[in-house]
C-alpha positions in Angstrom: -97.0 93.2 107.6 -99.8 90.7 106.8 -98.1 88.8 103.9 -96.4 85.6 105.1 -92.7 85.9 105.7 -91.9 83.4 102.9 -94.2 84.8 100.2 -92.8 87.0 97.4 -93.8 90.6 97.5 -93.4 94.0 95.9 -92.7 97.5 97.2 -94.2 100.3 95.1 -92.8 103.9 95.3 -95.9 105.8 94.4 -95.5 109.6 93.6 -98.4 111.7 94.8 -99.4 115.2 95.6 -98.2 118.7 94.6 -95.2 119.3 92.5 -94.1 121.9 89.9 -96.4 120.4 87.2 -99.4 119.5 89.4 -100.4 122.3 91.8 -97.4 124.5 91.1 -95.0 123.8 94.0 -94.0 121.5 96.9 -96.3 120.4 99.6 -95.4 122.0 103.0 -93.7 120.7 106.1 -95.6 122.4 108.9 -94.3 122.3 112.5 -92.1 119.3 111.6 -95.0 117.4 109.9 -95.3 116.7 106.2 -98.6 117.9 104.9 -99.3 116.4 101.5 -101.5 118.5 99.2 -103.7 116.5 96.8 -103.5 117.5 93.2 -106.3 119.7 91.7 -109.3 117.7 90.7 -109.4 116.7 87.1 -112.5 114.6 87.3 -115.3 114.0 89.9 -114.7 115.5 93.3 -116.9 116.5 96.3 -113.9 117.6 98.3 -112.2 121.1 98.4 -108.9 122.0 99.9 -110.9 123.9 102.5 -112.8 120.7 103.4 -109.5 119.1 104.3 -108.2 122.2 106.2 -105.6 122.8 103.5 -106.9 126.0 101.9 -104.1 128.3 103.1 -101.4 125.7 102.3 -102.8 125.2 98.8 -102.8 128.9 98.2 -99.2 129.3 99.3 -97.8 126.3 97.5 -99.7 127.2 94.2 -98.7 130.9 94.5 -102.3 131.9 94.6 -103.6 129.8 91.7 -105.7 127.6 94.1 -107.5 128.3 97.3 -109.9 126.8 99.8 -112.8 126.7 97.4 -111.0 124.7 94.7 -111.9 121.0 94.4 -109.0 118.5 94.9 -108.4 114.9 94.0 -108.5 113.4 97.5 -106.5 110.3 96.8 -104.9 108.5 98.6 -107.5 108.8 101.2 -106.8 107.9 104.9 -109.6 107.0 107.3 -109.8 107.4 111.1 -109.7 103.7 111.4 -106.1 103.5 110.1 -107.1 102.4 106.6 -106.0 103.8 103.2 -108.0 103.8 99.9 -106.0 104.5 96.8 -107.4 104.6 93.3 -105.4 104.0 90.1 -106.3 103.7 86.4 -105.1 104.0 82.9 -101.4 103.5 81.9 -100.3 103.6 85.6 -102.7 100.8 86.6 -101.7 98.8 83.5 -98.1 99.0 84.7 -99.0 97.8 88.2 -100.9 94.9 86.7 -98.0 93.9 84.5 -95.7 94.1 87.4 -98.0 91.7 89.3 -98.9 94.1 92.1 -101.6 92.7 94.4 -102.5 91.5 97.8 -99.8 91.9 100.4 -97.7 94.3 98.4 -96.9 97.7 100.0 -97.2 101.2 98.5 -94.8 103.8 99.8 -96.3 107.2 98.9 -93.8 109.9 98.2 -94.0 113.5 97.0 -92.2 116.8 96.7 -92.0 118.7 100.0 -90.4 121.9 101.4 -90.2 123.4 104.9 -91.3 126.9 103.8 -90.9 128.5 107.2 -87.3 127.4 107.8 -85.8 127.9 104.3 -85.7 124.3 103.5 -85.0 123.1 99.9 -87.6 121.1 97.9 -87.0 117.4 98.2 -88.7 114.1 97.7 -89.8 112.2 100.8 -92.0 109.2 101.8 -95.1 110.5 103.6 -97.4 107.4 103.9 -98.0 103.8 103.2 -100.7 101.3 102.1 -100.5 97.6 102.6 -102.8 96.0 100.1 -105.5 93.8 101.5 -108.0 94.2 98.7 -108.1 95.3 95.1 -111.6 96.6 94.1 -112.4 96.8 90.4 -114.8 99.6 89.6 -115.8 98.6 86.0 -119.2 97.3 87.3 -119.7 100.2 89.7 -118.2 101.0 93.1 -119.3 99.6 96.4 -121.7 102.1 98.1 -119.4 102.5 101.1 -116.7 104.0 98.8 -119.2 106.3 97.2 -120.3 107.4 100.7 -116.7 108.3 101.5 -116.6 110.5 98.4 -113.5 108.8 97.1 -112.9 110.4 93.7 -112.5 107.0 91.9 -115.8 105.9 93.3 -117.7 109.0 92.2 -116.9 108.6 88.5 -115.0 106.2 86.3 -111.7 107.6 85.3 -110.8 104.7 83.0 -112.1 101.3 82.1 -109.5 99.6 84.3 -110.2 101.8 87.3 -109.5 100.1 90.7 -109.2 101.0 94.3 -106.5 99.4 96.5 -107.6 99.1 100.1 -105.8 98.1 103.3 -104.0 99.3 106.4 -102.2 102.6 105.9 -101.4 105.9 107.7 -99.5 109.2 107.0 -96.3 110.1 108.7 -96.6 112.7 111.5 -92.9 113.6 111.4 -90.6 114.7 108.6 -87.7 112.6 109.8 -84.5 112.1 107.8 -85.1 108.4 107.4 -88.1 109.1 105.1 -86.2 111.6 102.9 -85.3 110.2 99.4 -83.4 113.2 98.0 -79.8 113.5 99.1 -79.2 116.4 101.5 -78.9 119.6 99.5 -80.4 118.1 96.3 -81.0 118.1 93.4 -84.5 116.8 93.9 -84.2 113.7 91.7 -80.8 112.5 93.1 -81.7 109.9 95.8 -80.0 107.9 98.4 -81.0 104.4 97.7 -81.1 101.4 100.1 -78.2 99.0 99.7 -80.5 96.2 98.6 -81.8 98.2 95.6 -79.7 97.5 92.6 -79.8 98.2 88.9 -82.7 96.4 87.3 -84.6 96.2 90.5 -86.9 99.2 90.0 -89.3 99.7 87.1 -88.8 102.7 84.8 -85.2 102.9 86.0 -83.4 100.5 83.7 -80.9 103.0 82.2 -77.4 102.4 83.5 -76.7 106.1 84.0 -79.4 106.3 86.6 -77.4 104.0 89.0 -74.6 106.0 90.4 -71.7 105.2 92.6 -72.0 105.8 96.3 -75.5 104.3 96.6 -77.2 107.0 94.6 -80.1 106.8 92.1 -81.1 109.5 89.7 -84.9 109.1 89.6 -87.0 109.7 86.6 -88.5 113.2 86.5 -92.0 112.1 85.9 -94.0 108.9 86.4 -96.3 107.6 89.2 -95.6 104.0 90.1 -92.1 102.5 90.5 -92.2 98.8 91.4 -89.4 96.8 93.1 -90.1 93.1 93.1 -88.2 92.0 96.2 -89.2 88.4 96.0 -88.4 86.6 99.2 -85.3 88.5 100.1 -84.8 89.5 103.8 -82.8 92.7 103.4 -85.6 94.7 101.6 -88.1 93.4 104.0 -86.0 94.6 107.0 -85.6 98.0 105.3 -89.4 98.2 104.7 -90.2 97.3 108.3 -87.9 100.2 109.5 -89.6 102.6 107.0 -93.1 101.6 108.2 -92.0 102.0 111.8 -90.8 105.5 111.1 -94.1 106.4 109.4 -96.1 105.1 112.3 -93.9 106.8 114.9 -95.7 109.6 116.8 
């Protein structure tokens, strides 16, 4: 991680991709690999599910409501150079700003997944990360390089506070147990939480009844950006390093 070891930082659990409300069902695990399906496009898009090679998966997960020709919101976007571009705006971006999210902080993207071919149950899992090196405001227009990449937030303003977070980031190539948030067997919103994560340490999760005995957390059913301000503590940094190693593992 590029942030200095002694500097304060934040970990953001960022919900992305298909679920029952957006798309209609879980993203698939295919041959042991999590394949996240971007949500259907609600604004500008030049990318279809077919363009990303996801047409059949989108049709199956949406129960036929979507197919290869439907446009998708291709965000977060991962480049061949090992970089991630992630756009955010509106209330979710306001929340990130209020939480102080910025350079050196790390997004852990998670979503709803299911191994359709092996009878697996829907569950939440981490599937990618982004380490923020740059925050690009879009109010005065996007850089041409982002428009050339057809990033949806660079094609049209989604909100007056629209930004793109940029930095190193990749998707996981394995659906390993270490990246699963949901407890084995579910329910989906009941998570195993790391020992360092305590009540009051994750935004949108202040209610006492969410913090259960046995290291469990009942996550909120909706919401996009959950921020843990880990300050300068070593335990969450060590946990994060292990998570990033698992995501990068081939």
